[in-house]
N, C-alpha and C positions, 0 to 999 in steps of 0.2 A: 504493499500499499504505499502510496506516495503521501508526501508531510502535506496538511492542508485538506486533504481529500478523505470523505467517510466512506467506509464501505456499505453496500446495498444491505438493509437489515435482512436477518435470515427468517424464512418463513416461520420455521417451528417457533423460534422465539416470539414473534408477534402473536402465534396462536397461544402459545401457552401464557403470554401476559394476558391476554383476553380470557382464556378459560379460568385462569386464577383470580382475575379480577370478578367474572361472573360468579363463581364460587362464593368469593367473598361478600358479593352483594346478596346474593340468596340467602346466605348465613345471617346477615345482618336483617332482612326482613323478616325472618324466621323469629331473631330475638325480638324486633318491634311489634310484628302483628301477632306474637303467640302462637305460630303455627304448632300444631301436635304434629308429632312424628312417632309411628310404633314400627318398631322392628322385632319381627318375630314375637310379637306378643307384648315387648318389653317397651315402655314408653322412653323414648331419648329425652333427657332433661334439655331445657331451653338454654342454661349455660353453656351446654357444650359447644352448640353454637356460637356462642360468644368468642370462644376459644378459637374455633375454627375459622370464625371472621378474621380474628387476628393473625393466626397463623397463614391462611390463604393471602389476606390483603398484605402482610409483609412479605411473602414469597412475590408476588406481583410486582411490589415496588422494587425488590432487590433485583428482579430479573428486567425489569424496564430501566432502573439505574444502570445496570450492566450493560443493558442494550444501547443505551445513549453513548457508553465511551467510544 
């Protein structure tokens, strides 16, 4: 790569950012709207979605920042 010139973004990186951001958004909506989720008869606590929001959102931001370099 020549100095002063950016590489084209890799498609997988862009897809990963979008998927992680969508997962984070859905987890946040579940927390805000108190959606009930049941897996194999067990109720999944809403606070777990709060943790999932932080993890997925954090990963999306980290990949996005790395992508910008």
